[in-house]
C-alpha positions as CSV (number, residue, x, y, z in Angstrom):
1,M,29.0,-108.9,-49.8
2,K,28.8,-112.5,-51.4
3,N,29.0,-114.4,-48.5
4,S,30.7,-118.3,-50.0
5,R,29.4,-120.3,-47.0
6,V,26.3,-119.9,-47.4
7,A,25.8,-123.1,-48.5
8,F,26.8,-125.2,-45.9
9,M,26.1,-123.5,-43.1
10,K,22.6,-125.1,-41.7
11,P,19.1,-122.2,-41.5
12,I,17.8,-121.7,-38.5
13,I,14.8,-120.8,-39.9
14,E,14.2,-120.0,-43.4
15,T,11.8,-117.7,-45.8
16,E,10.7,-117.8,-49.0
17,R,13.5,-115.4,-50.0
18,L,16.2,-115.4,-47.1
19,I,18.1,-117.0,-44.5
20,L,18.5,-116.7,-41.1
21,R,22.1,-118.9,-39.4
22,E,23.8,-118.5,-37.0
23,V,26.5,-115.9,-37.2
24,D,29.6,-117.1,-38.4
25,I,32.2,-114.1,-37.3
26,E,34.6,-115.6,-40.6
27,C,32.1,-115.2,-43.1
28,D,29.9,-112.6,-41.7
29,L,32.5,-109.8,-40.2
30,E,33.9,-107.9,-43.1
31,P,29.5,-107.4,-43.9
32,W,28.9,-106.8,-40.5
33,V,31.4,-104.1,-40.1
34,D,30.5,-102.0,-43.3
35,M,26.9,-102.1,-42.0
36,M,27.9,-101.1,-38.3
37,S,30.0,-98.5,-39.6
38,D,27.2,-96.7,-41.6
39,E,25.8,-93.7,-39.7
40,E,22.4,-94.2,-40.7
41,T,22.2,-97.7,-40.0
42,V,23.0,-97.2,-36.4
43,R,21.1,-94.2,-35.8
44,F,18.6,-95.5,-34.1
45,I,20.2,-98.5,-32.1
46,G,22.9,-96.5,-30.0
47,G,23.8,-94.1,-33.2
48,Q,27.7,-94.9,-32.4
49,T,29.4,-96.9,-35.2
50,M,31.1,-99.6,-35.3
51,D,35.6,-100.1,-36.6
52,H,36.5,-103.6,-37.1
53,A,37.0,-104.5,-34.0
54,A,33.7,-102.9,-32.2
55,S,32.1,-105.6,-34.5
56,W,34.3,-108.2,-33.7
57,R,32.8,-108.0,-30.2
58,Q,29.9,-106.9,-31.2
59,M,29.6,-110.3,-33.6
60,A,30.9,-112.5,-30.7
61,M,28.2,-111.3,-27.8
62,V,25.6,-111.9,-30.1
63,I,27.4,-115.6,-30.5
64,G,27.3,-115.8,-26.6
65,H,23.9,-114.4,-26.6
66,Q,23.1,-117.9,-29.1
67,V,24.6,-120.2,-26.9
68,V,23.3,-118.7,-23.2
69,R,19.9,-118.8,-24.5
70,G,19.7,-120.7,-27.3
71,Y,18.6,-118.5,-29.8
72,S,20.3,-114.7,-30.7
73,F,20.1,-112.2,-33.7
74,W,20.9,-114.6,-37.0
75,S,23.2,-113.3,-39.9
76,T,20.4,-112.7,-42.5
77,I,21.1,-114.2,-46.1
78,E,19.6,-113.3,-49.3
79,K,19.0,-117.2,-51.3
80,A,19.1,-115.5,-55.0
81,T,22.6,-114.5,-54.6
82,G,24.4,-115.5,-51.0
83,D,24.1,-111.5,-49.5
84,F,24.4,-111.0,-46.0
85,V,21.2,-108.3,-46.2
86,G,21.5,-107.9,-42.0
87,R,20.8,-109.1,-38.6
88,V,17.3,-110.6,-37.3
89,G,16.3,-112.7,-34.6
90,L,15.2,-112.4,-30.6
91,W,17.0,-110.8,-28.3
92,S,16.8,-111.0,-24.6
93,P,20.1,-110.3,-22.6
94,V,20.0,-109.4,-18.6
95,G,18.1,-106.1,-17.9
96,W,16.3,-105.9,-20.7
97,P,12.3,-105.2,-20.5
98,E,11.2,-108.7,-22.5
99,P,12.0,-110.8,-25.1
100,E,12.8,-109.1,-28.1
101,I,12.3,-109.9,-31.7
102,G,14.5,-107.3,-33.8
103,W,16.3,-106.4,-37.1
104,T,19.1,-104.3,-38.3
105,I,19.1,-104.2,-42.1
106,H,22.6,-103.1,-44.5
107,R,21.7,-100.0,-46.1
108,N,22.2,-101.6,-49.2
109,Y,19.4,-104.0,-48.8
110,T,16.5,-101.5,-47.2
111,R,13.3,-100.9,-48.1
112,R,13.1,-104.5,-50.0
113,G,10.6,-105.8,-47.4
114,F,13.1,-108.3,-45.9
115,A,12.5,-107.0,-42.0
116,K,9.4,-107.5,-42.4
117,E,10.0,-110.9,-43.9
118,A,12.7,-112.1,-41.7
119,G,10.8,-110.5,-38.7
120,A,7.7,-112.2,-39.2
121,A,9.3,-115.4,-39.4
122,C,11.2,-114.4,-36.5
123,V,7.6,-113.9,-34.8
124,D,6.3,-117.5,-35.8
125,Y,9.1,-118.9,-34.6
126,A,8.9,-117.4,-31.2
127,F,5.3,-118.2,-30.8
128,E,5.8,-121.7,-32.1
129,T,9.5,-123.2,-31.5
130,L,9.9,-121.5,-28.4
131,G,6.6,-121.4,-26.4
132,W,6.6,-117.5,-25.8
133,D,4.2,-116.1,-24.6
134,R,4.6,-112.3,-26.2
135,C,7.4,-110.5,-27.8
136,I,8.3,-106.8,-28.3
137,H,10.4,-104.6,-30.9
138,V,12.6,-101.8,-28.8
139,I,12.1,-98.6,-31.3
140,G,13.5,-95.9,-31.5
141,E,10.5,-93.4,-31.1
142,E,11.4,-91.2,-35.2
143,N,12.5,-95.0,-36.2
144,I,9.1,-95.0,-38.5
145,G,10.8,-97.7,-41.1
146,S,11.4,-100.2,-37.8
147,I,7.5,-98.9,-36.9
148,K,5.7,-99.2,-40.3
149,T,7.8,-102.9,-39.8
150,A,6.7,-103.8,-36.3
151,E,2.6,-103.1,-37.4
152,A,2.8,-104.5,-40.5
153,I,3.7,-107.9,-38.6
154,G,0.8,-107.4,-36.5
155,S,2.7,-105.4,-33.6
156,K,1.3,-102.2,-31.5
157,R,2.9,-100.0,-29.7
158,L,2.8,-101.1,-26.0
159,Y,5.1,-99.1,-23.5
160,K,7.5,-96.4,-23.1
161,V,11.0,-98.0,-22.8
162,D,13.6,-95.4,-21.3
163,K,17.8,-95.7,-21.3
164,L,17.6,-98.7,-22.3
165,P,21.6,-99.9,-23.1
166,P,23.0,-99.4,-26.1
167,F,19.6,-97.0,-26.9
168,G,21.2,-94.3,-25.2
169,D,19.1,-91.1,-24.7
170,V,17.2,-92.0,-27.6
171,K,13.2,-92.6,-26.9
172,C,12.2,-95.9,-27.6
173,W,8.8,-97.6,-27.6
174,A,8.2,-101.0,-26.9
175,Y,6.1,-102.4,-29.5
176,G,4.5,-105.9,-29.3
177,Q,2.2,-108.6,-29.5
178,T,0.8,-112.1,-27.0
179,R,0.5,-115.1,-28.3
180,E,-3.7,-115.1,-28.2
181,E,-3.2,-111.8,-31.0
182,W,-0.9,-114.0,-33.2
183,E,-2.8,-117.5,-32.8
184,S,-5.8,-115.1,-34.2
185,R,-4.0,-113.4,-36.6
186,N,-2.8,-116.8,-38.2
187,E,-6.4,-118.7,-37.5
188,T,-7.3,-116.5,-40.6
């Protein structure tokens, strides 16, 4: 899953271990397909695995969201290796309850703190750069890993979310935080 073009692409967000940059279909397609074709990875985001064509269409949609909104899910790259570790970023399509910060991490890179590190950086970006007043994370109620990640970056359970595409019948909750809550944590 080495991404040889990572050094030539401008980071949007950089953390200690990660680069978050715009999706590049040419160099990200194969690791994206590998990530989205894994049943466990997609279990809480609709449960439908994606083949090559479906992954390409999803990536095109993410790129389009970047064009329309100025932000989107970004390819998340490990600095030390250049490996694609997932997609993390900001999401707010028409019909979404509120602007969201979400993450999907490739199964080979889970349990290393990448979602927490990238998610926290995206919260900072949303409040500092984009001026958001609140952000949420839509999380399946059985997705303990994402719930713990959301709580670790300062979010708390806010309200139930029903029948939100692409989640289908997965029962979800919105976790989130306000700018004021974020600012009070960052003052200490």
